N, C-alpha and C positions, 0 to 999 in steps of 0.2 A: 728930200722930203718936203722942204718948204715950197718948192715949185709944183710938186704933185698934188698938194692939198687944194689949191684953187681949181685945178683940173677936175678932181673928184666932185667938188661942189657943183661945178658947171654940169657935169654929167647927171648928177642927182637931180638938179633942177630941170634939165631937159626931159628926164624920165617922167617926172611928176606932170609936166605940161602935156606930154604925149598921152599919158594915162587919163588925164582930164578930158582930152579931146575924144578919147575912145569911149569913155563912160557916157552913158545916155544921159541927156539932160532931164532933170526932174520935170520939166514942163513939157516933155514929149508926149504926144497923145497916140495911143495904140487903138487901131480900128479893127472891128471884128472882120473875119473872112466873109466872102460873098459866094453865092451860087453853091451853097451847101446842099448836097443831095445824097439820098440813100437809095441804092439800087440793089435788087436781089440778083445775085450772080449764080446761085446754085441752091441746092437743098441746105437749108439752115446756114446760108452764107450771104452776107451783104458787102457791098463796097461803098465806103464813105468818101466823098470827093467834094472839095471846095477850091476856092481861088483866093489869093491874097486880095485884100482891099486895094483897089487902084488909087485911092485917095491917101493911102498910107505914106507918111513922110519918109523919104529914103535917107537913111543915115548909114554910117559905116559900122553897122551892127548886124548880128545874125538873129533874125526873128524865128521863133519856134511856135508850135501849136499844141494846145492841150485839148484832148478828146475825152469827152465824158459820156459814157453809156448810161442812159436813164432807165431803160426798160429793154428786155424783161428782167435783167439783173444788172445792178449798178457796178460800174467799173470806170476807171480813168487811167490815161497814160499820155505820154508826150511824144511828139514826133517833129521832125524837120521838114517832112515832105507834105504834099497837099492831098494825099489820099490814104486810105487805111482800109484794110480788109478785116472783117469781123465775122467769126463763126459763132452762131447762137441760134437758139430756137426762134421761130417766127410765128407760131400759131397764136401767140399772145400779143403779137404786135411788136414794134421796135421803135425806139426813139433815142436820139443822141444829140449832143451839142459840141461845138468847137469854138475856140477863141484863140487870139493871138497873145503870146506872152513874150516877155523880155526879161531875163534874169541875170543877175550877177552876184557877187559875193555879199553885196550889201542889201539888195532889195529885189522884189519881184513886181514887175509891171505887167498888167494884163488888160486886155480889152473886154468889152462885153461879149455875151455868148450869142452864137448863131446856131439855131436849132432846126431839126428836121425830124419828121415822124413817118413811120410806115405802119399803117392801120392793120389790125388783125384781119385775117381772111374771113369772108363771110361764111355763115353756116348756123344752123339751129343749135342752140345749147343742148347738150346731152346726146348729140348724134355722133361725136367723135369716138374713136376707139379708146379703151382704157386698159391699163396694165400691159402696156407694150414691153416685152422683153426679148432680148436677142442674145445669141451665143454664137461663137465661132469655134471652128475646129480645123486642125491641120492634118492633111493627108499627104502621103508621098506620091509624087507624080513621076512614074518611071519613063514616061514618054517625052519629057521635056528636060533638056539640059540647062536651058536658061532659067527656068523656075522649077527646081526639083520638088518643091512643096506647093500644094494648093490649099487654099483656105475656103471652107464652106460656111455659109451663114444660115441660121435658122431663127425665125422670129415668130412669136405668138402674141395674140391680143384677145381682148374681150370685146364683144359688140357693145356699142353705146346704149345706156339705159333707155334713152328716148328715140333710138333709131328706128325707123319704119321697118316692116318685115321685108320689104323688097330692097333694102340697102345692100349694096355690094361694096366691099372695100378693096383698095389696091395699094400695094406696097412698093416703095422705091428706096434705094440706098445710094449714098454717095460716099466715096473714099478718095480723097485727094481731088483730082480732076475727072474721076470716072463716076458715072451715074448709070444704074441699071434698074430696070423694072422686073418684078418677080414674075415668073412664068409657071411656078409650080406651087399651087395653093392647097391647103386642106380646108374642108368645109364642115360646118355644123349640120344639124338635122334639117335646118331650113334652107340649106344651100348657100349660106353666106360665108365668105372667106374669113377664117380665124387664124390662119398660120401660113407661113411662106418658107420655102426651102430653095436656097442657092447652092447647088452642088460645087460649083466653081465661081470664084469671085476675083476681083482685082485688089483685094485686100492683102496687104503685106503683114504677116503675123509679127515681124520685128519692127513695124513702123510705129510712129508715135502720133500720127494724125488721128483725130477723132472720127468715129464713124457716125454719119448723119443718116437717119432713117425717117421717112415720111409715109404716112398712111392717110390717103384721102378716100373718098367714097362718092357714090352717086345713088340717087333715089328719085322716083317719080313724084313722091309726095312731099319731100322736104330737101333743103339744102344741107348736105353733110359737111360738117366742119372738119377741116383736116387737122392732123396731129403730127408733130415732128418731135424727134428726140435725139440727143447726142450720147454716144457711148464711148468710153475710153476702152481701147482694145484689151489692156491688161485686166480690166474688170469683167469682161465677158468671154475671153478666150479660154475655152475648155481644153486643158492640156491632156494629152494622151497618157495612159498608164505606162510605166516602164516596160521594156520588152525582155524577154528570155530570162525571167526570174528562176533562179536555181537555189536549192538549199540541200546541204549535206551535213550529216552528223558523224563526227569522229570522236568517240568517247563521250565527253561532256561538252564538246565544242560544236556549236551550230554555226556553220559558214553559209552566208547568203551573198549571192551576186546577182547583178542585173545590168541591163543596157539602157541608155538614155531613151526617152520617148521619141516618137516620130515628131520632129519639130525643126523649124529653121534655126533655132538657137543651138549654139555649140554645147559640148558636153559639160563645160565648166559653168554653165548658166543655170544649173538645176539644183534645187534642194530636194531631199528625199525624206520620207518617213517610212520606217519599217514596223510593221505590226506583227508580234509573235504571240500566238494564243495557245496556252496549255489546255488541251482537250480534256485532261483528267481532272484538274482542279479549277479550271475556268480562269486562271491567272492571265492577264493581258499586259503586255509590255509593248510600248511605242517609243521608238528612238528616232531622233531627227539628225540628219547628217548631210554633207555636201559630196561625199564620195559614193561610188556605185558598189560598195562591198561593206559587209558588216559581220562581225563575229560575236557571238553571245555564249556565255556559260549556262548550260541547261541541265535539267534532270534527265539522264539518258533512259529512264524507265517510262517516260511519258511520250504521248504523241502530240505533235505540234502542227498548226497550220500557219503559213507564213504569207504575208501580203505586203506589197510595196506601192507607194504612190509618189507623185512628183509635182513640183511647182517651179516656175521660173524664178530664179534668184533676184533679189533686189539689186544685185550688182549689174545686172543686164537691163532690167526695166523695173517699173514699180511693181510691188507685190500684188499678185493676182489670185486666181483660183487654184485650188489643189485639184489634181486629177482624180479619177475614180481609182479605187483600190484594184490592184492586179488580181488575177484569178488566184485563189489560194493554192499553195503548194503544201502537201502533207508529207511530214517526215516523222520518224521515230516509231516506237512500239505502241500498239493499242493495248492498254491494260484494262480496258472495260470488258467485263465478263458478260456473256449473253444472259438474257433474262432467265432462261431455263436453268443455267448453272446457279445463279443467285437463288432461285426457288429451291433447288435441291439443298444448297448449303443451309438455307434458313430452316427447311424441314428437318434436316438431320440434327441441327442444333436444338430445335424445339423438342424432338423426340428424346434426345439425351437429357434435356433439362427435366422433362416429365418423369423419365425413369429414375433420375437422381432424387426427385422429390418423393416419389413412391418408395424408394429404398429407404429414405430417412424415416418416413412414416412407419413403415413395417418394423424398422429397428426400434423405434421409440415405443410403439404400441404392441410389440411382440405378435404382430399379425401373422408372421411366417409360421410360428409354432402353433398358433391357433388354426391356421388353415391346413398345415401339414404336420400333425403331431408325430413325434418319434415312435418307432415300433418297439414295444417292450422286449428286453433281452431275456433269454432263458434263465431259470433259477440256478441251474448247475451247468457250468460250462466244462470244457475238456480239462482245464487246469484243476478245477475242483475234483473231477473224477480221479485225476492222477494223484493228488495229495491224499484223497480218501483211501485209495488202494494202498498207499504206502504205510499209512499208520495202521490199517487193519492187519497188514502182514507182520508188522512189528509187534502188534499185541498178541498175534498167534504165536510168534517165537517165544515171547515171554512167558505165555501160559504153558508152553511145552517145557520150558526150562524149570518152571516152578513144579510141574507135576513129576519130574524125573527125580527119584530119591538119591541117585548117585551124585548129584551135584551138591557140593557143600554150600552152605550159605555164604562162606567167605569167597569161595570160587565163583559163586553166582554174582556176588557183588563186584569182584574183580573183572569177571569175564564180560559182564553185561552193562557195566557202568558206562563204558564208552557208547555202547549201543543205545542206552537210555539217553545218554547225552545227545546223540545224533537224532534220536527220535524227538527229543524236546526241541531241537532246532527245526526239524521238519515239521513238527506239529505245532506250529505257532498259530493254532486256531482254537477257539474256546472248546468245541466238542472234543478235540483230541486230548487237551489237557484234562478234561473231565473223565475220559476213559482211563487215562493213565493213573490219575489219582485214585480212581475206584479200584483199579488193578493193584496198585501198591498197597492199599489198605488191606488186601486179602493176602498178600504175599509177605509173610514175616521175615523170610530169609533174603529178601531182595531189598536193597537200599535204592530208593529212587532219587535221582539227583536231577534237579531242574535248574 
């Protein structure tokens, strides 16, 4: 251990000396790059190039460069090489700066800036197009195995507010290294181009490069100012709706299935939204999912229309546009009655209500009796005739018994007492009792029992 200690000290001292030699001297002077140029290499694309300063002192260090974009949008980054490609709009002009830097853990040394500028293209103000918008769409290509999907491009714009009437516009696009000029235009009423259609392009729907579009123009009366714009594909790609949407109802279970849209993205790269609309009560249900099937519990007495739409998931690229809704699929029973049936139902209910009101009014005010008085009954009906005949017969029998001398008073009382009793039961009428009482007053040998 005593021998190792001096060795370690020697090694540490050598390391410090070596690091001191490698560190830049505080007195070193960094010079800016030379021959800094900006060159347009394509639509909305420039190449920045420079050279190291030949008078720069050579040391055992690695020099770097800091690039700063001044216009049209500020940005800065660092690089070790002497050129840089930049994608940006150019109709407003372009300017950038570059400098030499040397950095370590302790400090940052930098030279002065070397700058260059690209002037805006000529043209009269107000003559360039405005509101330039573009969309892409993917279609299946059954005739190509190398590229089974084709991407179309559609762009529209408005004519510049100060553009002459004879102005004519032309559109170009660039994707990657490919540049194309539009061949199919749509025109306004004055014959000026206001839209462009590319049925087939070199755009890759799964690519991450930005799409550059340039619209320039010409006129006999004025110089038309060009206009260029950059588009991110995920922001303009119009996804197709899902395919083969089906819906079935089993009891209260609504089962919905579909297939992925026509797209170069695989099946796991899509998000879906399902819209279920109850046609009877207007209830709307929207569910989001990542699978291509959905089951919902519903009211089996209603009719539903089902639609599905899709969007590329953020797992595969940045979130973009949703597709259009698929064509509606109708399932379930239609409980809506025709207008004629509803009219008949309302009419019958109204009639019943009116009749009920009239019935209550007649009962309260006795209108039925006043309108239809009862027929008077006869003074003597069949029962009265029957009773009258009975008590007349009994009176005649009593008179005969009274006139016969052979009948003793006692015998008359015994023999006819029962008859008088029955006559009293039968003759429960005032006139019958009056006749019996008058008869009994004349017959001294007959005892009337009532």
